[in-house]
N, C-alpha and C positions, 0 to 999 in steps of 0.2 A: 633052751630053743632051740628047734633044730633052723640052718643055718638055710638065707631064703635068699634066691638066683636071681635076679633078671637081667633078661638082655633085653637093650637099648641098637635098633638097629640105625636112626638114623637122629641127628640132632637135632631138626626139620624134614621130618616129616611131609611129603612132594617139592618140599623148594630145590632138587632137584634126585632120582631114584638112588634109593638105597639100594647095594651094592650086594647081587646077593650070592652068590661065594663066601661070601665071609654070616650072610644071614644063616646060611643051612649050617653052617662051623654052630654057632649059636645055637643052635633047633636042634640038634644033635648033642650036645653036650646040658639040655637036657631043662631048662629055665623056668623054674616054677610061676614067673611070670613075661610075657613080653610085652613091653610097654614104650614111648616116642613121642614127646613133645609134634606139634604139629603146628605152632605160633610162633609169632616172633615182633615186638614192634620194632626191629630192624631195619621191617623192610618198607617204615617210611607211614605215613598216613592216609595215603591214599587209599592201601584198602579196608581201612577202615571206614573214612568218608564214604566212602560207596560200597561199602556192605561187597563184597566183591575179594577175590583171593588170588593171591602175590601170580599164584604158580597154573600150569594146568592141570585142567582135573584129572587126566591121563593120570601124569607123573603121583596125581592122589591114590588115586584109583589101584593104582601101581602098586602103592606101599599098601596098602590097607587089603590088598589080596594075599600079598605075601602074607605081612601078616596075622587075618584071619584064619590062611587057613595054617597055617604050622602053631596054631593056640590052639583048635579044634582038631588037630591032628595029637595033639600033647593033651589036650584038656585040662591048659591053663588058663590062668584070665589072661587078656588082652587088653591098654589101659589105650586110649590116645586123648591126649590134653591140648586144648586152642583149635579143636575141628578148625579145619582152613586159613590159616593164616590169624586170626582173630577171635574166633571163639564166640561171632556173634552168632542169633540163632539163625540166621538162615543158614551159618555153616556149617552148625551142627543136625543139623536136619539133612543140607544135602550129606554130611560123611553118615549120618543114623543110613535114609534112603541105598546109599552108595555101600556100607554092610548087607542090606540086606537084599540087593541085585546081587552081589558078588554070594551070599548065602545061594539062593533060588538059583544062579548058575553051575553049580555045582552040589546039589544038592546033598548040604549039609544037612545032617542030623539038626532036632534040638539045639534051640539057646537063647538064654536070657541075655536080651542090648539092652545093661543101662544107657540113660542118656541124663547131662544137665544142662542148663541155660544159661548164660552169663551178662547178657545183655538187659540196659534199663532201661527204661521209658525215664526219655528228662523229664518231664513231671516228679517223676519221684525223689526225684534229685531238688529239681523245684522247691519241692512241699518241706526238702527239710531244710535251704537253707533258708526261708521265710519263719518256717522256726524257729528261727537262730541256731539251728548247726551249722559247724563251721566244718567247712570242706577244704581240709590243707591241702596247700601247694605242695609240693615235691621240689629240688633245686632250681628252690628258690623262688619259683612262684607263687605270686598272691593268693589267696580265701579263694577259691571259688563262688564269682557272681552270676548275675544272672546272666548279664552279658555275653558274658563267654559261652553260657550254657544254651541261648540264640544261638551262637554261630557254629552251635555242634550238633553235629546229623548222624552219628551214634556213639554210643555210651555200654565200654564193659567193662564189668566188675570183675576180678583178679581172686578166683577161688583157691583155698588153697588147700589142703588134703583134705575135707570132710566131706562135701558132698561123695566124691569117690570112696574113702571109706565107707557110708551108708549105704553107698549101692554094693558094694564088694561085701559086707554086711547081711543085702538082701537076697547077696544070690549069683550080682550080676556074671555072667561070662566075660563080655565086652562091655566098654562102657567109653562113650564118645564125650566127653568133658568140654565144656563152654570154654572161654577165657583163665587162664587158671596161671600159679606159679610153677613155670619150670620142671623145678625141684615134685610139685608135690605130688607129680602120678607119683614115682617111685617113692617120695615120704607114704605116701599113706599105703604103699603094698607090703612095706613093710612093717608100716604099724597096727596093718590087720593083723599080721602075724605076727607082733606082739612087743616087737621092738620101739626102744625108745625115741621120742623126735631128735634127741643126740644124733646117732647112727641114720637115724629115716633120711634125714635133711640132707645127713653129710654123704650117704649113700646116692639120692635125688641130685647133689650140686659136683657132682663126680660123674652121674655115668647123662645127664642131661643133653649134653653134643656128640652124646655114641665116641668114636675115636677120633675128637678134637683134643682127648686126652691118652691117643697113643702117639708116637712115635715110631717109621718117621710120620712125616703129616699125610694123611689121607682122609678126604671127607667121606662121609655117609657107610662105613664101614661098620661093624656092630662091635661091641662090647661087652664083657658080661661084670656085675656086681655082684659079689656075692655079699650079704651082709649076717655075719655073727658075732658069738661074744666076743670075738677075737681080733674084732674090727669091721672093716668095709675093704675088700679085695676088689681091686680094679684089674679085666684081664682080658688084649686085645685078642678077637676070636681068626682076624687077619693072620696069617702065618708068617707074613714080613713085618707084623709090626709089633712094637710092646708098649702096656702102660711099665712107664719106669718111672723114678721116685722124679725126676726133673720133668717129664711130661703131665702127669699127673700133677705134681704141685702146682705147674705151671699152668694149668686148663681151671684149678680151683682158684686161683688166683686172678684172674689175669680182664674182667670187667670193671673191679671195683675201685671204689676211690680207696675207701680202707680195705687195705687186700686181706685181714685178716678177720673181714667179718663179713655177712652177708643178710639182711635184711629178706624173710620166709614170711607167710601168712601165717600170720598170727603170732611170729616173736621174731628174736635175732638168732642166725646163728653163730658163733663166736666162736673163730678157729685159730686162734691167735695158739695152744698148746696140740696145733695137730703134729702127727710123726708120721712120717714118709718112711715107710722098709718096703726096697726087695723083696720076697718072700720064693720068687721063680726068674725065670726069666724073661714073663709076660704078665706077670700080674706084680704091681703094687698097692701093701696093705697101709691104710691112714687108721685110727687111730685118736680117742680127744680131742674134740669138737662139742660141743658143747648148745645145747637148743635153753636160750634166755626166753620166759613167755613174755609178753607184752604186758603191760600193766592195761591197757585199754586197746581190745580187738579194733584194729581196724582196718579197712580193705582198699587197696590201689583200686580207680577209677582211672580208664584210660578213653577217652572221647577224642575225636575231629569235626574237622569238616569243611568243605567244598571251598576254595576263596577266590575260584574262577577255574576257566579255561584258557588254557595250556598250550601254544605251540611253539616249535623248536628249530632256531635256524643255524649251522655249520658254516665255515668260513675260513679258510686257512693263511697264512701270510708266508712270503717268502724275501721277501723285499727285503733287505736289513737297515734302510730308513725307515720304513714303515715301522718294523720290530723295534725298532728304537723309538718311538713315539706312538705307541700303541694304544699307552695310557690317553695321550690325543685323541686318537683312530676315535676311541670309545667316546671321550665326552662331546667330540664332532656328531656321532649317529644320535649321543641321548639326548644333544639341542636338536637335531633336528623332528626326535619322537618328540620334544617338547612341544615346538613346531606347532605341528602334527594335532594333540590328542591333548595337549597342555599337560598340567603339574603333576594331578593325580587321579584317580580312578581308575588307575590300570599300576602295575607290575614290572620294570621290561630287569633283567638280572645279564651280566653279561663275567659267561668265568673260562680265564685266562687260560691253554696249558701247553705247561714250552718256557713261560715266561724266566724259568728260574731253570733251565739247564735240565739235565741228567739228576741231579740234587736235590731236584725241587728249591721248596724255600728253605732250605739247610744255609746257615750265614757264610760258608766258607762260599759259596758259588752264589750270593746275591749281586753283582754286576756282572755274569755270565748272561751271553745273550742265544737262547739258540736259535741255528741255522731256519726253524719255520716255528709257527706258533699256530694250533689250533682256538680257533675261538665258539661257543657255543652260547650261540643266547636266547634267554626264555622270555616268550611273554605271555604276559594273562592281564586276563580283562575278563567285563560280565559276560560279553558274548563272544560265541566261537569264531563269528564275520570278525571284532574289534583285537580278538586274541591276533586273528592269523595278519590283519592287515597291521599290527603293531609288528610283532617279529618279523614281519618282513621290512618292517621301516629302518627299525630296529638294527638286521644284518646287511641288508643294501647301502645303508650307507657309510656300512663303515666303507666300501669300493669308494665314497663320494666324497673321504675324509680329504681339507685343504689344509696340507700341511707345509710348513715352511720350506724353504730355497727348495721347492719342487716344480719342473718346468714340466709343462704337460702333465699326464696323468703319471702315477704311482706304478701303478701296473704290480702291485705286489700283493692285492688281497684278491684273491677264487673262494670259487663254491660249488662244492660237490654236489649241490640243488640246485637248479632256479627257484627255487621255491619252501616254503620251510613247512613243517610237519608238524601232525596233528599229534602230541602229548597226550597221557592220561592227564584229568583235570588239577588242576595246583591245589594242592589239599595241607589243611598246618592240621595240626595241633591244640586242642583247647581246651585238655585233660590230664594233667598229671596230678593226681590228688588222693587225698588218704577218706573213707569216711568211717564213721563210727558204727558200729554191727553189734546187735544183741548175743551172736554166736556164728558159726563158720557156715553156716548152712541160710542163712536169714535173707543171702538174698540169688540164691541158686536152687531152684525148684527140680525138684529129682522126677524120674522115669523111667519105668519100665514097662519092656515089654518081650511076650514068650514070641520067638522065632521057631515057629516050624518049614524048612525050605519048601516041603514036598507038599506040605499044604496048603502055603503062599502060592506057589507055582502057577 
């Protein structure tokens, strides 16, 4: 089989704009595919619960435009996964609309645009629960029940390579995917060209975060992966970066509880026997991965729900006596909140920054007191009005704390603002589970449209 070259310009498309210089260098290298993942649960539950994006639309459109123009210039497929951070249906539709708009603005020649959805109707999941199916929890969670389902505003299933491979087989030039495994978009390209899942998913794991696998550190720069019978080669496109054995191996293992295994859609990627070799100053070759298919195909589900409205207050403390008694100060403020609002029906969170000095909570500095503390106060309540008053009370009462051995005002608490600030809604993850499916396409309906920019204009 001929080698397959895939460039990845951004490890989370739109989270910050890709760097155009290294991207153009990657395009000049003549890739067979241009691909990027656009989603992550690292951004927290708010975007999924509220069906929104964590990044400005302009940043996302910037990356899509750069990639689309380059892909059509080269005549190679462009693949995007987990559209708009979460991969909900509205985010897929938003990306499809942006692709169409970019095509019109640049009068691009006709091409095929494929896309698929990943969002699930909660009633579909409820029916599975009532039928006796066990929706198994991950990371110690209990099986999903209807109470947690009722607390969920949006659910997405995480696709593997199957819907991407289906659309590629149907001739898609551009693919916009719903929520997906980060590595699946790259694995799909390699498997479409005939490579086995062993190498394909390894390529995905190495490329998914773009230049995070290179050194020195530099985000949003392009890297190229070459899949061949010799293994997977990863090359930095920025002239001052290198993909080294240390940087590539470190990235391949950085986010796992077990550094040698990675769960991917449909199986387990075993990297126990991987070998890393520096084949030129900017390229590392990886061999020896093994893909072990699952005995039962299960798809990960992610769900999030809104817990309430949220306001945030900030205060600073420089008085040494107040710093030494900061826990008592917070206890006083909490007691005043309880006096006003009762014991439940809200959430109040305090975070103290600087209490343990430069080294944070490291043991050698445990008894060290910083000369200044910053306290953030988060009030969460069912209504905007209650959340605002809750945060105000929890913040201002820090100033009125009655400490022992203080004559007159402590004078050690200051407020950058004489008010609290409204933040995004308070949301929580409700679903981190897996559900059995008959095949990798069951939950991911695919669609294809012919884009003729001149006719659509």
